[in-house]
N, C-alpha and C positions, 0 to 999 in steps of 0.2 A: 113464251117466245113468239113474235111477230113472224109472220109467213111473208116472203116475198117471191112475187110472180116476175120475170123478166121477160119481156116480149122483143125478138130479134127476127132482123130478116137476112143477115150475112153472118161475119166472123165473129160478131159480137164483144169486140175487144174489151168496151166498157161492162158489159157483162162478165168476162172473165177478171176485170179489175174488182168487181164488187163481190164475187164468188171467193178470190184469195182476199179480199181483206176479212175472211171470216164471217162475212153476214150471213143469215137466215134464208138462203133462197131455198124455197119448196119446189120451184119448177121452171123451167126455160120454154117458152111456147114460140113458135115461127110461122109467119105465114108462107114460109117456102120449106119445102122438104129438102132441099139442097143447101141447106144455110149451115156453114162451117161451123158456127158455134155450137150446133145440136150435137155434135160429135165432142166436142169439148164437154158438155154438159154431162152428157153419160158417163165419161170418162172419169166424172169427178162423181158420179153417183147420183146425179140430180134427175129427177123425173124430167121429160119432154114430152112435147105433144105437137102435131102440124096442124093448122087450120090454112088450108091452101085458098088463097083469095080467090085465083081463076076458076073456083069451082062454084062461085056465087056469082049471080046476075048483077047484084047491086050493092054497093058499100052498106048500106043498112043490113042486108042479109047476112053479109060477111061477120060484121061486128056483132051481130046478134048470136051468130055461131061461135065467134070468137070468146064472147062473154060467158057463154054456157060451159066451155072449156075452163077458162079461166076460174070461173066461179068453183068449178069441181076441185079446185087445189086450195079454196077458201083464203085467198090472200087478205093480209091486211094492207100491202101496199104493192102497187103494180108499177113496173120500171121499166120506160122505154129505152131500149140501148140500140139505135141505129134500127128502129122498125120503121120502113120505109111505107108506111100507109098513112093516109090522113084519116083521123078518127072520126066518127058522126058526133054530132052532138048529143044523142041519146048515150052514146058508149062512154063520151066524157063525163055526161052527168051521173051515170051510173056509178062512177069511181071517183067522183069529185071529193076533193082533199084527201085524196091517196092514191095520186096518179103524178109520178113524176118524169120528167124528161130532160135530155141534156141537149143544149143546142151550141154549134160551134161558132158562135159569136157573143160578144157582149152586148145581149138584148137590153133596149129594144133596137138595137143597130142590126142590120142585115138579118131580118127573118126569111126563111124560106132555104132556097137551096143555092150552092155556089158560092158560100160566103167567105171563102178566102180568096176567091178572084175577085169578088164584087169589093172587099178590104182592100186588096192591090192597087184596084182601080181606083179606088176614092184617095188613096193615098194617106189611110189614117196611119197614124204613130204607134196605135195600140189596137191590138185584136185581142181575141181570147174566146172562152166558152161560158154558158150560164147553165145552172141547173135551175130548174122553175115548176112549179106546179102546174099541171095541163088544165086549159080551161077551154071553150067551144072556140075562141079565137087563135089563130093558128100561131105559135111561136110566142105567144103571150103566157100571162099568167104570173101569181107572185112569185118572186126571184129569192132563192133560196142562198146560191152562193155563185160567184163568179172568180174567174182567174184570167189576168191579163197578162199578155207577153208582147215583146217590144215587136215592132215590124221592121226588118233592117232594110236599108236602102238596095241591096241586090237580092232581096228575096224573091224566089218563085213561089208559086203555087203550093208545091209539094213541100218545100221547106216550111212554110208557115202552117201548112196542115198538120204535118208532124209535130211542130213545137207545140201547138194547141191539142193536139191529141193527148200528149203527155202530161197535160194539165187536166185533161178531162178524166184520166185515170186515177189523179188525186182528188178532184174535189167531188165526184159522183159518189164512190164510197163513202165520204165524208158526210155528204148530205143525206145519203141511204140512213147512215148510222144515226144521226139526229133525229130521222124519223122514226125509227126503230125505237131508240130511247127516249121517244116521247120528249125531244127538246124543242121542237118547232112549234111557234106560235103565229098565226097569221092576224094581224090586226089591221083592219081598213085595208086590206089588201098588200100590207107589208108584211114580210117574214122576219121575225125575230128568232134567236136563240137563247135558251135559258142559258145563264152565265155568261152571256156577252161575249161568247166565242166568235173569233175574227170570221167574218163571211165572204172574205176576198182575199185573193192571193196577187202579188205581182211577183212574176219572176223574169229579173233582167237578164 
């Protein structure tokens, strides 16, 4: 059985979705001791750990300490679920090919922060979320799965964010399951799923 370690910074709603999908989560690690998701993990009998980023002078020093803790849980897959730290190139390289992230836009559109507000300001008619393998370039990397939702004329940022989050909770566990079951193949930077399962959802 493959072992998953999930990194969170807050409530970890995507972490909860992955746990509730019955996937083999070995540990939840946070950079904040007050992250609400830690209490949830403890309640589910999952090991937890905290590596406070404020205790380290540099990103590299924090990442080295984080990697040491993560490696103690012997993960096959490392999952970012609302982990609000930019990881160093060395950290990303350490877990290359087994580090997943979910981003609240249809990448490559709107990398970075404030994706829902930027989508509304741009007037796009479709928005969504993307599960991808992490590379050194922020919010890039081979795309595993995407879900698209319509942008309604009267949408506010909170409306759109809620609609997208619901789809994050659908596609992230699916993408993680594909990894755990050895269904993912990366060919020239493009991810395919054995068996030709659909890698996109559209929710009208």
